[in-house]
C-alpha positions in Angstrom: -19.8 40.4 -30.9 -19.2 36.9 -32.0 -15.5 37.1 -31.0 -16.2 37.9 -27.4 -15.2 35.1 -25.0 -17.8 33.6 -22.8 -17.5 30.5 -20.7 -20.4 28.2 -21.3 -22.3 26.8 -18.3 -21.1 23.3 -19.2 -17.6 24.2 -18.2 -18.7 25.3 -14.8 -20.8 22.2 -14.4 -17.9 20.0 -15.4 -15.6 21.7 -12.8 -18.2 21.4 -10.1 -18.8 17.7 -11.0 -15.1 17.0 -10.9 -14.7 18.7 -7.5 -17.6 16.7 -6.1 -16.2 13.5 -7.4 -12.9 14.2 -5.8 -14.6 14.9 -2.5 -16.5 11.6 -2.8 -13.3 9.7 -3.6 -11.6 11.3 -0.6 -14.5 10.3 1.7 -14.5 6.7 0.4 -10.7 6.5 0.9 -11.1 7.7 4.5 -13.8 5.2 5.2 -11.7 2.3 3.8 -8.7 3.5 5.9 -10.9 3.5 9.0 -12.2 0.1 8.2 -8.7 -1.3 7.8 -7.6 0.4 11.1 -10.6 -1.2 12.9 -9.7 -4.6 11.5 -6.1 -4.1 12.7 -7.4 -3.1 16.2 -9.7 -6.1 16.4 -6.8 -8.4 15.3 -4.5 -7.0 17.9 -7.1 -7.2 20.6 -7.7 -10.9 19.8 -4.0 -11.5 20.0 -3.7 -9.7 23.3 -6.6 -11.7 24.7 -5.2 -15.0 23.7 -1.8 -14.0 25.1 -3.5 -13.0 28.4 -5.4 -16.2 28.5 -2.2 -18.2 27.9 -0.4 -16.3 30.6 -3.1 -16.7 33.1 -3.2 -20.4 32.4 0.4 -20.8 33.4 1.3 -21.0 37.1 3.7 -18.1 36.7 0.8 -16.1 35.2 -1.5 -16.7 38.2 1.3 -15.6 40.6 1.9 -12.5 38.5 -1.8 -11.7 38.5 -2.0 -12.1 42.2 1.0 -9.8 42.8 -0.4 -7.2 40.4 -3.8 -7.3 42.1 -2.1 -7.0 45.5 0.0 -4.0 44.4 -3.0 -2.3 42.8 -5.1 -2.7 46.0 -2.2 -1.2 48.0 -1.6 1.6 45.5 2.0 0.6 45.1 2.1 -0.1 41.4 5.5 0.8 40.0 5.5 4.2 38.3 2.7 5.7 40.4 3.5 8.5 42.7 0.9 9.5 45.3 1.1 12.9 46.8 -0.2 12.9 50.3 
């Protein structure tokens, strides 16, 4: 019976170890992708805040803000449709 083929347990362990390593690599990749996305979002938010501050500092920006606030209070923002 020495010719009979049997798979040693080391082969199963190696396959399981390989599968677990691939899962770990996938998890680490997703974590890094999320971290990069969060950095991009923080960068874009900072750019939007600085743009808003610059716009509000200009006289035209203050007038635009006043008009937008007035329109919002009256419910007449462009694109909104009220059913009444």
